[in-house]
N, C-alpha and C positions, 0 to 999 in steps of 0.2 A: 409320514413323508417329510423330507428335509425342510428347512426353512430356507426360503430363497432370497437373495440378494440381488438387487437390480444393478448390473454393471453399466454405468452411465456413460461410459466411453463406447459402448457398443449399442445400447438400446436407446430409442428415440433419436435416431440420427437426424431426423428433419427438424429438431428442436436445438436453440442455442443450449449450450451446457447449463446455464443457471435455470432454464425452464424444465430441465429434464427430472429435478427433484420432485416437483409438484406432480408431473406425469407419472412417476413412479408410485407417488403416494396415491394418486387416483386409480392406479391399477391394482393397489391392495399390497404393494411391498412394504415391508417395514424397515428394510435396511438397503443401504446403497454402498457401491464401491466404484472405482473408477483408477485410470492410470496415474492421474496428476491432479492435485488440487492447487498447484503452486501458481497458476496464472491469476488467482483472485487471493485477496488478504484472507488469512485464517478467520477473521472474524466475520467476513462476508460468507463464507462457506458455513461456518457455525450458525448463522442465521437462517440460511436455506434449510439446514437440517432441523433446526428448532422449529421453523414456521410449519415444516411438513410433517413433523413427528417421526423423523426417520433416524435410524441408528448408522452411524459410520463404521463399517466393518473391515475395510481394507483400502489402503492405496500403496503407491509406490515411492521408494526413496527418488530423489531427483534422478533422471535418467540420461543427463547430458543434454545435447541439442537434438530434440526428437525430430524437429522438422528436418534436420540435415541427415537423419537416417540413424542416430545413434540410438542404441537401445540398452543403456546402461553403461558404468563406468568402472565397475567393481574389478574387472579382471586386468585393468590397463595399469602397467606400472608407472607411467607418467602423470596419472591422474589421482594419486594417492591423497594428496592434500584437499583437492576438490572433493574426493569420496567423504573424507572425514567431515569436511564442512556441511556435506549434504545429509549426513546423519544428525547434525544438530538441527538443521533445517526441518527435517522429518520429524524429529521430537517436537519442535515447537508446534508444528500442524497438529500431530497427533494428540497433543495434550489439548489444545484449542478445540479439535473436534470430537474428543472422547474416544479415539481410535485405538484399539488395542493390538492392531497387527499391521506390519508393513512388509512390503515385499521388496527385496533387492535384485534388480535386474543385473544380471552377470555382464553383459556387453558383448560386443562382437570381438571375436578374435582376429586381429590384423593377420594378413596372409603371410608376413615374413617373421612373425612373432615366435619365440619359444613357448611351446604349450606349457612346459614345467614351470617357467617364469610367470605366465600368465596364471597358472594355478596357485602358485605360491602368493602372488599378489591377492588373488581373490580370497584365500584362506585368511591371510593376514587382515585384510579388510573386514572380513566377517568376525574375526577375534576381537578386532577394535569394536565393530558396531553392536555385536550381541549384548555385551554387559552395559554399554551406554544405554541401549534401549531397555533392558531389563530394569535398570534403575528408574526408567519412567514409567514402567509398567506396560510396556509394549513388546510383542513378540516380533521376531525378526523371521522371515520366510524367504526361502529361495524356491524357483520354479523351473523345472525343465520345459524347454520350450523348443518346438521341432524345428528343425533347420530347412525344411520345405518352405515354411511361411517366413522364416527369419533366416537366411542363409548366413552360416558364419557364427551363429549364436554360440556363447562358449559353453553353456550347459544345456545340452540336448537331451539327455536321457535320465531316466529316474535312477538308473545304476551309478551315474556320476555323481547326482544328488546325494545318494547313500554315501559314496566315498567322501565326498566334501564334509558331510555332517560328522563323520567318523574322524576326519583329519583336525576339523576345527576344534570338536570336543568342547561345545559349549552348550549347557542345558537350554540356553534361550535361542536356539537356532532350529527351524522346523522346515519341513517341505510343504509348499503349496501344490496340490495334486490337480492338474488340469487334464480332465479326461480327454478332452479333444486332443491335445499335444500328446498324450500317452498312446492314444489310438494310432496316431500317425506314427510314431516312433516304435511301438512295441506291441500294443495290444495287452492281453491278460490283464483286463483292466480291473475286475473285482479281485483276483487272487493278489495282484499288487497292492491294492489298497489294504486287503486283509493282513497282508505280512508287514505293512508298514505304517499301520493306523496309529501307533504309538508315536510317531513322529510326523504325522500329517495334521496341520492346524487350519487348513483351509481347502475347499473344494470348488473347482470351477467347471462349467459344462458348456458344451456346444456339441452339435452333431457332425458327423464326417460323411462324405465330403462336403464343402461348402462352407463349413463353420457356421450353419444356420441353427435354427431352434431345435431342440430335442424332438425326435419323430420326424425329421426331415430327411435322414439318412440311415445309415447301417448300424448305429449302435443301439442296442437293445435297452433304453433309458428305463423302461419300466422295470426290468429286471435289475439294472444296476442301481435305481434308486431305492428298490425294496431291499436289496442288500446292503445298502449303506445304513438303512434302518436296523436291519437284523444284527448288523456288526456293531451298532451303537454309536454311530456317528452322529452327534448332536450340535455341530456347528453350523454355519451358514453354508450355503451352495450357491456360488456366484453365477448369475446368467450371463455369461460373458460370450455371446452369440451375435451374430448379424442377423436381424429380422429379415425372413425372405422376401418381404414386401417391400423392404427398404425404409419402413416406418414403423414406429411404434415399439411393441415388445412381442407381438405373436404369442399370445399366452394360451392358445388353444390347447397346446400339449400339456399345459399343466393340470387343466380341468381333466382331460382324458385320462391322465395318470393319477387322478385322485388327489 
């Protein structure tokens, strides 16, 4: 079965962020990911990883003002300079944390914006970021995110992500495939992975509805995870779900699925 990474932005919600590293290690995780490390100095986060014997597998580029509802800035024409600065910040953290993947959130499309201008900005920003990150040994990922959970998100479908990859035409740009988001927007979970596995660099999981742990909803995760094995996926699978109890990580599903 795949290797699982604990998403500390979702798991152990009862604990302060800095205490979630040790909780993940106690539960047997060998790797972690999360939305953002930027509230702590990179040396502090590196220390938490080292103390708990954890690998950092993923985090996001700075996403703008998360508390105010921003979900990335990469598609926004008036934020290009800020985006370019955010790439340098992400490289500094990735280097300190030994992290080889970062996710670029596209952002919310302003209601009065020209979609073509937003896409042109997104493409140009990705063309800027991909080689900068490649030089630092870091993969750049984009993730289709459903517009029910994040209304107005600029990159809502796998089909659009494919088009963006083709347009950007950079070797260091990949898809982050979140099975929960894909189920909301399209279904066809395994065939989509099989068709695009050459450009998928990271996978995340949660069940639907509710975005709780696998086995709590309609997705046949036993089948999905077996198919990932059969198709040769050897990367990390991020546990990006809300524990149904509101605490801990709800790992019974993992034991039941082998």
